[in-house]
Backbone as XML, in Angstrom:
<?xml version="1.0"?>
<chain id="A" units="angstrom">
  <residue number="1" name="MET">
    <atom name="N" x="0.514" y="-17.050" z="-6.275"/>
    <atom name="CA" x="-0.456" y="-17.848" z="-6.282"/>
    <atom name="C" x="0.353" y="-19.027" z="-5.031"/>
  </residue>
  <residue number="2" name="VAL">
    <atom name="N" x="0.728" y="-18.769" z="-4.266"/>
    <atom name="CA" x="1.805" y="-19.081" z="-3.429"/>
    <atom name="C" x="2.266" y="-18.302" z="-2.359"/>
  </residue>
  <residue number="3" name="PRO">
    <atom name="N" x="1.426" y="-17.108" z="-1.925"/>
    <atom name="CA" x="2.574" y="-15.802" z="-0.814"/>
    <atom name="C" x="3.220" y="-16.254" z="0.050"/>
  </residue>
  <residue number="4" name="ASP">
    <atom name="N" x="3.347" y="-17.027" z="0.549"/>
    <atom name="CA" x="4.237" y="-17.300" z="2.075"/>
    <atom name="C" x="5.496" y="-17.485" z="1.190"/>
  </residue>
  <residue number="5" name="ARG">
    <atom name="N" x="5.454" y="-18.593" z="-0.302"/>
    <atom name="CA" x="7.206" y="-18.445" z="-0.335"/>
    <atom name="C" x="7.275" y="-17.224" z="-1.815"/>
  </residue>
  <residue number="6" name="TYR">
    <atom name="N" x="6.586" y="-17.067" z="-2.596"/>
    <atom name="CA" x="6.381" y="-15.714" z="-4.132"/>
    <atom name="C" x="5.491" y="-14.627" z="-3.963"/>
  </residue>
  <residue number="7" name="PRO">
    <atom name="N" x="7.470" y="-14.198" z="-3.202"/>
    <atom name="CA" x="6.549" y="-12.560" z="-3.631"/>
    <atom name="C" x="5.707" y="-12.230" z="-4.556"/>
  </residue>
  <residue number="8" name="ILE">
    <atom name="N" x="4.987" y="-11.007" z="-3.988"/>
    <atom name="CA" x="3.926" y="-9.881" z="-5.618"/>
    <atom name="C" x="5.012" y="-9.268" z="-6.090"/>
  </residue>
  <residue number="9" name="LEU">
    <atom name="N" x="5.354" y="-9.241" z="-7.624"/>
    <atom name="CA" x="5.633" y="-8.746" z="-8.601"/>
    <atom name="C" x="4.936" y="-7.199" z="-8.645"/>
  </residue>
  <residue number="10" name="ASP">
    <atom name="N" x="5.347" y="-6.493" z="-8.841"/>
    <atom name="CA" x="4.426" y="-4.855" z="-9.144"/>
    <atom name="C" x="5.089" y="-3.661" z="-9.278"/>
  </residue>
  <residue number="11" name="VAL">
    <atom name="N" x="4.665" y="-2.427" z="-10.405"/>
    <atom name="CA" x="5.543" y="-2.193" z="-10.016"/>
    <atom name="C" x="5.801" y="-0.615" z="-8.965"/>
  </residue>
  <residue number="12" name="ARG">
    <atom name="N" x="4.718" y="-1.127" z="-7.746"/>
    <atom name="CA" x="4.979" y="-0.171" z="-6.339"/>
    <atom name="C" x="5.495" y="-0.633" z="-5.844"/>
  </residue>
  <residue number="13" name="VAL">
    <atom name="N" x="5.578" y="-2.188" z="-6.121"/>
    <atom name="CA" x="7.241" y="-2.944" z="-5.223"/>
    <atom name="C" x="7.802" y="-2.097" z="-5.462"/>
  </residue>
  <residue number="14" name="LEU">
    <atom name="N" x="8.307" y="-2.254" z="-7.094"/>
    <atom name="CA" x="9.170" y="-2.616" z="-7.855"/>
    <atom name="C" x="10.157" y="-0.627" z="-7.287"/>
  </residue>
  <residue number="15" name="SER">
    <atom name="N" x="8.671" y="0.100" z="-6.758"/>
    <atom name="CA" x="9.236" y="1.293" z="-6.421"/>
    <atom name="C" x="9.947" y="2.052" z="-5.412"/>
  </residue>
  <residue number="16" name="ALA">
    <atom name="N" x="9.139" y="0.860" z="-4.239"/>
    <atom name="CA" x="9.393" y="0.815" z="-3.029"/>
    <atom name="C" x="10.552" y="0.377" z="-2.735"/>
  </residue>
  <residue number="17" name="LEU">
    <atom name="N" x="11.081" y="-0.679" z="-3.637"/>
    <atom name="CA" x="13.017" y="-0.536" z="-3.806"/>
    <atom name="C" x="13.875" y="-0.268" z="-4.865"/>
  </residue>
  <residue number="18" name="GLY">
    <atom name="N" x="13.229" y="0.631" z="-5.366"/>
    <atom name="CA" x="14.080" y="1.638" z="-5.759"/>
    <atom name="C" x="14.450" y="1.201" z="-7.203"/>
  </residue>
  <residue number="19" name="GLU">
    <atom name="N" x="13.893" y="-0.594" z="-7.523"/>
    <atom name="CA" x="13.900" y="-0.789" z="-9.028"/>
    <atom name="C" x="13.705" y="-0.283" z="-10.470"/>
  </residue>
  <residue number="20" name="PRO">
    <atom name="N" x="13.920" y="-0.060" z="-11.269"/>
    <atom name="CA" x="12.950" y="-0.033" z="-12.507"/>
    <atom name="C" x="11.938" y="-0.320" z="-13.440"/>
  </residue>
  <residue number="21" name="GLU">
    <atom name="N" x="11.587" y="0.143" z="-13.639"/>
    <atom name="CA" x="10.789" y="-1.087" z="-14.169"/>
    <atom name="C" x="10.992" y="-1.990" z="-15.088"/>
  </residue>
  <residue number="22" name="PRO">
    <atom name="N" x="10.981" y="-3.045" z="-15.405"/>
    <atom name="CA" x="12.047" y="-3.522" z="-16.644"/>
    <atom name="C" x="10.694" y="-3.409" z="-17.803"/>
  </residue>
  <residue number="23" name="ARG">
    <atom name="N" x="11.432" y="-3.862" z="-19.304"/>
    <atom name="CA" x="10.611" y="-3.857" z="-20.122"/>
    <atom name="C" x="9.730" y="-5.331" z="-20.480"/>
  </residue>
  <residue number="24" name="SER">
    <atom name="N" x="10.457" y="-6.261" z="-19.479"/>
    <atom name="CA" x="8.942" y="-7.353" z="-19.364"/>
    <atom name="C" x="9.153" y="-7.785" z="-17.825"/>
  </residue>
  <residue number="25" name="PHE">
    <atom name="N" x="8.436" y="-8.344" z="-17.500"/>
    <atom name="CA" x="7.783" y="-8.756" z="-15.753"/>
    <atom name="C" x="7.782" y="-10.383" z="-15.509"/>
  </residue>
  <residue number="26" name="GLU">
    <atom name="N" x="8.120" y="-10.581" z="-16.996"/>
    <atom name="CA" x="7.846" y="-12.006" z="-17.490"/>
    <atom name="C" x="9.271" y="-12.415" z="-17.769"/>
  </residue>
  <residue number="27" name="ALA">
    <atom name="N" x="10.835" y="-12.189" z="-17.630"/>
    <atom name="CA" x="11.771" y="-12.635" z="-17.491"/>
    <atom name="C" x="12.133" y="-13.000" z="-16.721"/>
  </residue>
  <residue number="28" name="PRO">
    <atom name="N" x="12.268" y="-14.240" z="-16.173"/>
    <atom name="CA" x="12.360" y="-15.028" z="-14.861"/>
    <atom name="C" x="13.806" y="-14.860" z="-13.955"/>
  </residue>
  <residue number="29" name="ALA">
    <atom name="N" x="15.166" y="-15.348" z="-14.384"/>
    <atom name="CA" x="16.001" y="-13.987" z="-13.642"/>
    <atom name="C" x="15.966" y="-13.117" z="-12.524"/>
  </residue>
  <residue number="30" name="PHE">
    <atom name="N" x="15.149" y="-11.730" z="-14.035"/>
    <atom name="CA" x="14.550" y="-10.352" z="-13.168"/>
    <atom name="C" x="13.536" y="-10.981" z="-11.702"/>
  </residue>
  <residue number="31" name="TYR">
    <atom name="N" x="12.846" y="-11.489" z="-12.235"/>
    <atom name="CA" x="11.881" y="-11.766" z="-11.058"/>
    <atom name="C" x="12.567" y="-12.441" z="-10.204"/>
  </residue>
  <residue number="32" name="SER">
    <atom name="N" x="13.494" y="-13.415" z="-10.037"/>
    <atom name="CA" x="13.809" y="-14.595" z="-9.126"/>
    <atom name="C" x="14.944" y="-13.791" z="-8.230"/>
  </residue>
  <residue number="33" name="ARG">
    <atom name="N" x="15.821" y="-12.498" z="-9.278"/>
    <atom name="CA" x="16.207" y="-11.535" z="-7.611"/>
    <atom name="C" x="15.774" y="-10.701" z="-7.313"/>
  </residue>
  <residue number="34" name="ILE">
    <atom name="N" x="14.679" y="-10.123" z="-8.059"/>
    <atom name="CA" x="13.752" y="-9.080" z="-6.960"/>
    <atom name="C" x="12.835" y="-10.177" z="-5.775"/>
  </residue>
  <residue number="35" name="ALA">
    <atom name="N" x="12.893" y="-11.533" z="-6.376"/>
    <atom name="CA" x="12.342" y="-12.225" z="-5.492"/>
    <atom name="C" x="12.907" y="-12.716" z="-3.822"/>
  </residue>
  <residue number="36" name="ASP">
    <atom name="N" x="14.212" y="-13.209" z="-4.485"/>
    <atom name="CA" x="15.595" y="-12.964" z="-3.236"/>
    <atom name="C" x="15.397" y="-12.262" z="-2.356"/>
  </residue>
  <residue number="37" name="ARG">
    <atom name="N" x="15.610" y="-10.457" z="-2.886"/>
    <atom name="CA" x="16.266" y="-9.150" z="-2.158"/>
    <atom name="C" x="14.511" y="-9.180" z="-1.342"/>
  </residue>
  <residue number="38" name="ILE">
    <atom name="N" x="13.460" y="-9.573" z="-1.940"/>
    <atom name="CA" x="12.650" y="-9.034" z="-1.039"/>
    <atom name="C" x="12.072" y="-10.755" z="0.469"/>
  </residue>
  <residue number="39" name="ARG">
    <atom name="N" x="12.556" y="-11.348" z="0.030"/>
    <atom name="CA" x="13.097" y="-12.542" z="1.317"/>
    <atom name="C" x="12.920" y="-12.187" z="1.816"/>
  </residue>
  <residue number="40" name="ARG">
    <atom name="N" x="14.626" y="-11.693" z="1.533"/>
    <atom name="CA" x="16.052" y="-11.154" z="2.583"/>
    <atom name="C" x="15.472" y="-10.652" z="2.903"/>
  </residue>
  <residue number="41" name="HIS">
    <atom name="N" x="14.417" y="-9.558" z="3.290"/>
    <atom name="CA" x="14.047" y="-7.954" z="3.468"/>
    <atom name="C" x="12.803" y="-8.655" z="4.974"/>
  </residue>
  <residue number="42" name="ALA">
    <atom name="N" x="12.133" y="-9.392" z="4.535"/>
    <atom name="CA" x="11.808" y="-9.933" z="4.837"/>
    <atom name="C" x="11.906" y="-10.261" z="5.868"/>
  </residue>
  <residue number="43" name="HIS">
    <atom name="N" x="12.791" y="-11.927" z="5.972"/>
    <atom name="CA" x="13.947" y="-12.509" z="6.806"/>
    <atom name="C" x="14.229" y="-11.969" z="8.244"/>
  </residue>
  <residue number="44" name="ASP">
    <atom name="N" x="14.952" y="-10.349" z="7.358"/>
    <atom name="CA" x="15.743" y="-9.197" z="8.203"/>
    <atom name="C" x="14.429" y="-8.692" z="8.997"/>
  </residue>
  <residue number="45" name="LEU">
    <atom name="N" x="13.738" y="-8.460" z="8.653"/>
    <atom name="CA" x="12.404" y="-7.530" z="9.279"/>
    <atom name="C" x="11.788" y="-8.342" z="9.878"/>
  </residue>
  <residue number="46" name="ARG">
    <atom name="N" x="11.903" y="-10.132" z="9.843"/>
    <atom name="CA" x="11.200" y="-11.085" z="10.744"/>
    <atom name="C" x="9.785" y="-10.976" z="10.211"/>
  </residue>
  <residue number="47" name="ILE">
    <atom name="N" x="9.107" y="-11.025" z="9.370"/>
    <atom name="CA" x="7.888" y="-10.375" z="8.733"/>
    <atom name="C" x="7.849" y="-11.076" z="7.500"/>
  </residue>
  <residue number="48" name="ASP">
    <atom name="N" x="6.530" y="-11.440" z="6.907"/>
    <atom name="CA" x="5.971" y="-12.809" z="6.291"/>
    <atom name="C" x="5.739" y="-11.811" z="5.009"/>
  </residue>
  <residue number="49" name="LEU">
    <atom name="N" x="6.016" y="-12.611" z="3.846"/>
    <atom name="CA" x="6.108" y="-11.800" z="2.535"/>
    <atom name="C" x="4.023" y="-11.176" z="2.182"/>
  </residue>
  <residue number="50" name="ARG">
    <atom name="N" x="3.409" y="-11.187" z="2.401"/>
    <atom name="CA" x="2.379" y="-10.967" z="2.168"/>
    <atom name="C" x="2.473" y="-9.663" z="3.102"/>
  </residue>
  <residue number="51" name="THR">
    <atom name="N" x="2.875" y="-9.404" z="4.028"/>
    <atom name="CA" x="3.224" y="-8.156" z="5.382"/>
    <atom name="C" x="4.557" y="-6.774" z="4.630"/>
  </residue>
  <residue number="52" name="LEU">
    <atom name="N" x="5.599" y="-8.235" z="4.246"/>
    <atom name="CA" x="6.107" y="-6.838" z="3.740"/>
    <atom name="C" x="5.093" y="-6.149" z="1.929"/>
  </residue>
  <residue number="53" name="ASP">
    <atom name="N" x="4.552" y="-7.503" z="1.562"/>
    <atom name="CA" x="3.872" y="-6.681" z="0.361"/>
    <atom name="C" x="3.329" y="-5.565" z="0.204"/>
  </residue>
  <residue number="54" name="ARG">
    <atom name="N" x="2.695" y="-5.381" z="1.482"/>
    <atom name="CA" x="1.619" y="-4.507" z="1.912"/>
    <atom name="C" x="2.492" y="-3.373" z="2.320"/>
  </residue>
  <residue number="55" name="ALA">
    <atom name="N" x="3.035" y="-3.720" z="2.655"/>
    <atom name="CA" x="3.648" y="-2.664" z="3.668"/>
    <atom name="C" x="4.137" y="-1.560" z="2.728"/>
  </residue>
  <residue number="56" name="MET">
    <atom name="N" x="4.885" y="-2.220" z="1.479"/>
    <atom name="CA" x="5.732" y="-1.564" z="0.424"/>
    <atom name="C" x="4.613" y="-0.888" z="-0.892"/>
  </residue>
  <residue number="57" name="TRP">
    <atom name="N" x="3.760" y="-1.630" z="-1.080"/>
    <atom name="CA" x="2.500" y="-1.732" z="-1.554"/>
    <atom name="C" x="2.205" y="0.104" z="-1.287"/>
  </residue>
  <residue number="58" name="THR">
    <atom name="N" x="1.970" y="-0.316" z="0.191"/>
    <atom name="CA" x="1.234" y="1.020" z="0.910"/>
    <atom name="C" x="2.321" y="2.357" z="0.774"/>
  </residue>
  <residue number="59" name="TRP">
    <atom name="N" x="3.641" y="2.480" z="1.391"/>
    <atom name="CA" x="4.829" y="2.909" z="1.021"/>
    <atom name="C" x="4.830" y="3.345" z="-0.377"/>
  </residue>
  <residue number="60" name="ASP">
    <atom name="N" x="4.630" y="3.326" z="-1.518"/>
    <atom name="CA" x="4.516" y="4.173" z="-2.815"/>
    <atom name="C" x="3.398" y="5.024" z="-2.754"/>
  </residue>
  <residue number="61" name="LYS">
    <atom name="N" x="2.256" y="4.153" z="-2.227"/>
    <atom name="CA" x="0.560" y="4.818" z="-3.094"/>
    <atom name="C" x="0.720" y="5.571" z="-1.595"/>
  </residue>
  <residue number="62" name="VAL">
    <atom name="N" x="0.662" y="6.128" z="-0.735"/>
    <atom name="CA" x="0.979" y="7.447" z="0.367"/>
    <atom name="C" x="2.251" y="8.206" z="-0.358"/>
  </residue>
  <residue number="63" name="GLY">
    <atom name="N" x="3.131" y="7.528" z="-0.961"/>
    <atom name="CA" x="4.466" y="9.019" z="-1.114"/>
    <atom name="C" x="3.479" y="9.216" z="-2.833"/>
  </residue>
  <residue number="64" name="GLU">
    <atom name="N" x="2.377" y="9.188" z="-3.629"/>
    <atom name="CA" x="2.508" y="9.668" z="-4.330"/>
    <atom name="C" x="1.417" y="10.409" z="-3.872"/>
  </residue>
  <residue number="65" name="SER">
    <atom name="N" x="0.277" y="10.635" z="-2.914"/>
    <atom name="CA" x="-0.576" y="11.385" z="-2.504"/>
    <atom name="C" x="-0.570" y="11.924" z="-1.154"/>
  </residue>
  <residue number="66" name="GLY">
    <atom name="N" x="0.796" y="11.885" z="-0.834"/>
    <atom name="CA" x="1.342" y="13.448" z="0.352"/>
    <atom name="C" x="0.921" y="12.591" z="1.318"/>
  </residue>
  <residue number="67" name="TYR">
    <atom name="N" x="0.241" y="11.537" z="1.384"/>
    <atom name="CA" x="-0.400" y="11.555" z="2.574"/>
    <atom name="C" x="0.754" y="10.609" z="3.743"/>
  </residue>
</chain>
């Protein structure tokens, strides 16, 4: 809802990060841990969260198709 502060968290992002899928995506501690990790990556890469989200989504999608 506020993409410049809160990263998207879905199965593709978790896959790109090498994280297992949780039993529930609703656990605040889980989201907070992953969101902090994503923010650090974006900061280190000097890109915004939405760009990193798209890159991780694409990385996972391309890995599935082999392209």
